TORKOL-501033 format. One record per residue (C-alpha): residue number from 1; x, y, z. Coordinates in steps of 0.02 Angstrom, whole numbers, padded with zeros to 5 digits, always signed. Example, Ala and Ser with C-alpha at 12.3 -4.5 7.8 and 13.67 -1.06 7.14 Angstrom:
<recs>
<1, <+00615, -00225, +00390>>
<2, <+00684, -00053, +00357>>
</recs>
This chain:
<recs>
<1, <+00039, +03493, -04358>>
<2, <-00060, +03568, -04222>>
<3, <-00110, +03754, -04213>>
<4, <+00002, +03852, -04090>>
<5, <-00088, +03882, -03930>>
<6, <-00099, +04054, -03862>>
<7, <+00067, +04102, -03770>>
<8, <+00175, +03979, -03880>>
<9, <+00261, +04135, -03958>>
<10, <+00301, +04207, -03791>>
<11, <+00383, +04058, -03728>>
<12, <+00470, +04021, -03891>>
<13, <+00537, +04193, -03914>>
<14, <+00579, +04241, -03744>>
<15, <+00767, +04261, -03701>>
<16, <+00863, +04090, -03649>>
<17, <+00902, +04163, -03476>>
<18, <+00716, +04159, -03428>>
<19, <+00686, +03973, -03497>>
<20, <+00659, +03844, -03373>>
<21, <+00693, +03653, -03389>>
<22, <+00501, +03623, -03441>>
<23, <+00509, +03760, -03581>>
<24, <+00664, +03706, -03662>>
<25, <+00675, +03582, -03801>>
<26, <+00784, +03422, -03744>>
<27, <+00959, +03443, -03804>>
<28, <+00946, +03630, -03827>>
<29, <+01010, +03680, -03651>>
<30, <+01164, +03768, -03709>>
<31, <+01167, +03944, -03651>>
<32, <+01031, +03922, -03523>>
<33, <+01046, +04011, -03361>>
<34, <+00971, +03933, -03209>>
<35, <+00849, +04033, -03114>>
<36, <+00937, +04111, -02958>>
<37, <+00835, +04119, -02783>>
<38, <+00816, +04282, -02707>>
<39, <+00946, +04301, -02569>>
<40, <+00909, +04404, -02414>>
<41, <+01063, +04497, -02346>>
<42, <+01067, +04450, -02165>>
<43, <+01207, +04561, -02123>>
<44, <+01086, +04711, -02137>>
<45, <+01032, +04746, -01967>>
<46, <+00846, +04725, -01929>>
<47, <+00752, +04881, -01879>>
<48, <+00709, +04872, -01696>>
<49, <+00513, +04865, -01650>>
<50, <+00487, +05035, -01572>>
<51, <+00438, +05030, -01389>>
<52, <+00253, +05065, -01345>>
<53, <+00226, +05242, -01287>>
<54, <+00183, +05276, -01108>>
<55, <+00008, +05285, -01067>>
<56, <-00044, +05470, -01074>>
<57, <-00192, +05578, -01084>>
<58, <-00282, +05532, -01248>>
<59, <-00376, +05385, -01331>>
<60, <-00259, +05251, -01250>>
<61, <-00290, +05307, -01071>>
<62, <-00378, +05194, -00962>>
<63, <-00551, +05239, -00907>>
<64, <-00649, +05189, -00745>>
<65, <-00828, +05128, -00804>>
<66, <-00986, +05203, -00735>>
<67, <-01013, +05128, -00558>>
<68, <-01179, +05039, -00570>>
<69, <-01175, +04924, -00427>>
<70, <-01149, +04937, -00234>>
<71, <-00992, +04838, -00180>>
<72, <-00849, +04853, -00069>>
<73, <-00695, +04916, -00155>>
<74, <-00573, +04935, -00009>>
<75, <-00457, +04775, -00023>>
<76, <-00409, +04769, +00168>>
<77, <-00599, +04785, +00206>>
<78, <-00639, +04637, +00091>>
<79, <-00504, +04532, +00157>>
<80, <-00553, +04567, +00351>>
<81, <-00732, +04540, +00306>>
<82, <-00712, +04373, +00205>>
<83, <-00611, +04294, +00362>>
<84, <-00738, +04365, +00485>>
<85, <-00869, +04285, +00382>>
<86, <-00785, +04118, +00367>>
<87, <-00756, +04106, +00557>>
<88, <-00950, +04147, +00589>>
<89, <-01017, +04018, +00468>>
<90, <-00890, +03883, +00486>>
<91, <-00885, +03746, +00625>>
<92, <-00703, +03732, +00674>>
<93, <-00732, +03631, +00830>>
<94, <-00665, +03469, +00760>>
<95, <-00508, +03553, +00689>>
<96, <-00343, +03559, +00800>>
<97, <-00314, +03727, +00873>>
<98, <-00160, +03748, +00779>>
<99, <-00229, +03700, +00611>>
<100, <-00385, +03820, +00615>>
<101, <-00302, +03960, +00534>>
<102, <-00258, +03837, +00387>>
<103, <-00437, +03769, +00378>>
<104, <-00500, +03957, +00366>>
<105, <-00377, +03998, +00216>>
<106, <-00434, +03833, +00130>>
<107, <-00609, +03885, +00155>>
<108, <-00576, +04058, +00094>>
<109, <-00493, +03970, -00061>>
<110, <-00635, +03869, -00109>>
<111, <-00795, +03968, -00037>>
<112, <-00853, +03810, +00031>>
<113, <-00887, +03808, +00224>>
<114, <-00920, +03628, +00234>>
<115, <-00736, +03584, +00178>>
<116, <-00686, +03560, +00361>>
<117, <-00791, +03401, +00367>>
<118, <-00677, +03328, +00257>>
<119, <-00511, +03400, +00326>>
<120, <-00386, +03275, +00392>>
<121, <-00237, +03351, +00484>>
<122, <-00092, +03245, +00564>>
<123, <-00068, +03293, +00741>>
<124, <+00114, +03354, +00699>>
<125, <+00076, +03426, +00526>>
<126, <+00082, +03610, +00585>>
<127, <+00229, +03611, +00706>>
<128, <+00341, +03498, +00577>>
<129, <+00293, +03611, +00425>>
<130, <+00328, +03779, +00522>>
<131, <+00490, +03716, +00595>>
<132, <+00551, +03654, +00423>>
<133, <+00505, +03825, +00333>>
<134, <+00589, +03924, +00465>>
<135, <+00745, +03827, +00444>>
<136, <+00741, +03861, +00251>>
<137, <+00668, +03708, +00180>>
<138, <+00615, +03707, -00009>>
<139, <+00433, +03687, -00053>>
<140, <+00409, +03565, -00192>>
<141, <+00238, +03575, -00289>>
<142, <+00160, +03458, -00429>>
<143, <+00095, +03607, -00536>>
<144, <+00143, +03785, -00576>>
<145, <-00025, +03842, -00520>>
<146, <+00022, +03786, -00340>>
<147, <+00190, +03870, -00346>>
<148, <+00115, +04033, -00406>>
<149, <-00008, +04029, -00275>>
<150, <+00126, +04041, -00138>>
<151, <+00142, +04206, -00069>>
<152, <+00328, +04238, -00064>>
<153, <+00324, +04374, +00064>>
<154, <+00236, +04258, +00190>>
<155, <+00379, +04131, +00190>>
<156, <+00486, +04142, +00338>>
<157, <+00658, +04114, +00258>>
<158, <+00645, +04162, +00076>>
<159, <+00606, +03969, +00041>>
<160, <+00637, +03916, -00135>>
<161, <+00471, +03847, -00213>>
<162, <+00500, +03716, -00352>>
<163, <+00400, +03643, -00485>>
<164, <+00490, +03528, -00612>>
<165, <+00348, +03490, -00723>>
<166, <+00432, +03587, -00868>>
<167, <+00598, +03503, -00841>>
<168, <+00664, +03438, -01007>>
<169, <+00681, +03259, -00943>>
<170, <+00519, +03237, -00886>>
<171, <+00426, +03173, -01047>>
<172, <+00557, +03031, -01072>>
<173, <+00536, +02981, -00893>>
<174, <+00356, +02970, -00905>>
<175, <+00365, +02874, -01069>>
<176, <+00494, +02752, -01008>>
<177, <+00392, +02716, -00840>>
<178, <+00216, +02721, -00913>>
<179, <+00154, +02869, -00805>>
<180, <+00104, +03048, -00797>>
<181, <+00225, +03188, -00822>>
<182, <+00167, +03254, -00652>>
<183, <+00222, +03087, -00557>>
<184, <+00390, +03080, -00666>>
<185, <+00430, +03253, -00607>>
<186, <+00412, +03191, -00428>>
<187, <+00564, +03092, -00447>>
<188, <+00676, +03236, -00499>>
<189, <+00650, +03312, -00325>>
<190, <+00797, +03199, -00280>>
<191, <+00887, +03220, -00110>>
<192, <+00822, +03397, -00081>>
<193, <+00659, +03312, -00047>>
<194, <+00728, +03268, +00125>>
<195, <+00650, +03370, +00257>>
<196, <+00561, +03480, +00122>>
<197, <+00383, +03533, +00122>>
<198, <+00279, +03460, -00022>>
<199, <+00113, +03533, -00084>>
<200, <+00011, +03424, -00211>>
<201, <-00142, +03509, -00280>>
<202, <-00178, +03439, -00450>>
<203, <-00119, +03266, -00496>>
<204, <-00170, +03101, -00396>>
<205, <-00021, +03014, -00487>>
<206, <+00102, +03136, -00419>>
<207, <+00048, +03096, -00235>>
<208, <+00044, +02904, -00264>>
<209, <+00208, +02922, -00347>>
<210, <+00284, +03021, -00191>>
<211, <+00216, +02890, -00074>>
<212, <+00294, +02747, -00169>>
<213, <+00460, +02834, -00167>>
<214, <+00454, +02854, +00026>>
<215, <+00400, +02673, +00049>>
<216, <+00548, +02629, -00065>>
<217, <+00668, +02710, +00064>>
<218, <+00681, +02870, -00026>>
<219, <+00702, +03046, +00044>>
<220, <+00560, +03085, +00179>>
<221, <+00474, +03267, +00180>>
<222, <+00449, +03351, +00342>>
<223, <+00265, +03376, +00285>>
<224, <+00151, +03346, +00139>>
<225, <-00001, +03445, +00093>>
<226, <-00093, +03319, -00020>>
<227, <-00249, +03391, -00094>>
<228, <-00259, +03336, -00272>>
<229, <-00427, +03365, -00361>>
<230, <-00522, +03259, -00479>>
<231, <-00631, +03111, -00515>>
<232, <-00502, +02979, -00559>>
<233, <-00374, +02935, -00418>>
<234, <-00391, +03089, -00312>>
<235, <-00505, +03020, -00166>>
<236, <-00397, +02852, -00181>>
<237, <-00233, +02939, -00164>>
<238, <-00280, +03050, -00028>>
<239, <-00351, +02901, +00068>>
<240, <-00170, +02824, +00035>>
<241, <-00091, +02970, +00117>>
<242, <-00206, +02969, +00267>>
<243, <-00169, +02785, +00294>>
<244, <+00021, +02790, +00249>>
<245, <+00113, +02690, +00371>>
<246, <+00272, +02798, +00348>>
<247, <+00203, +02924, +00483>>
<248, <+00246, +03080, +00380>>
<249, <+00151, +03229, +00441>>
<250, <+00014, +03273, +00318>>
<251, <-00145, +03370, +00279>>
<252, <-00269, +03312, +00157>>
<253, <-00460, +03326, +00116>>
<254, <-00562, +03175, +00090>>
<255, <-00655, +03143, -00074>>
<256, <-00643, +03225, -00247>>
<257, <-00624, +03405, -00181>>
<258, <-00446, +03476, -00194>>
<259, <-00352, +03585, -00310>>
<260, <-00203, +03719, -00329>>
<261, <-00291, +03855, -00235>>
<262, <-00324, +03742, -00085>>
<263, <-00139, +03680, -00082>>
<264, <-00069, +03854, -00100>>
<265, <-00175, +03922, +00038>>
<266, <-00125, +03791, +00154>>
<267, <+00058, +03833, +00119>>
<268, <+00025, +04014, +00150>>
<269, <-00061, +03974, +00315>>
<270, <+00091, +03869, +00372>>
<271, <+00210, +03996, +00317>>
<272, <+00153, +04125, +00442>>
<273, <+00030, +04112, +00585>>
<274, <-00058, +04276, +00563>>
<275, <-00205, +04274, +00451>>
</recs>
């Protein structure tokens, strides 16, 4: 018989109600009480998290840093100087007169005055887009960054701005069709796409998908701002837009450049003529 191990007496002599299946001799389970899990009384109301106190004098009060640099701090002055600089440094002679305010805003968004060399504007883009927006047309975007960049105060008819990328149907559609979520979301724009204004600044697949929908006889938007950015498919999708036989008024930028900021800035310029 083996010598008892340390602790055996404690296991052997402890009350039955504390015995577990592993510490009970087979056949001697009578009188054993199963261990009960702890239960939280969920009827008891939770304590509310106290609201953060208002910022007052004291350690949490915001502090302005020591001014160490010379720079303009007046927002309105920065705005005026920015657009004056763009107009003085950018050759706008090749841009249609009614589209120059758009070109200036797009240069402002990217900081590149040579952007206008790659800017392609359909002759009817400005008039078609502004007519649609004044009539209350919705704006559809491929990315939430584009939608967020649209200045609502500039919109002439409190136009709704939509991005359906987070719609719960999008992942399944993208999987079924073997495409990106950005492209699949375009199909959810539905009948509202007719005479709407579209701004694509992120996904080349969304622009390709839109052109394919229109080519198949789907709803035709009033105008397309198509400036997706990137190295794969961006230049090609914008070339397809520029050469699209459907004659939908458009604006695009040749090559890889583009982006959400450019797309939103173009919409902001189309929404209101004033800089």
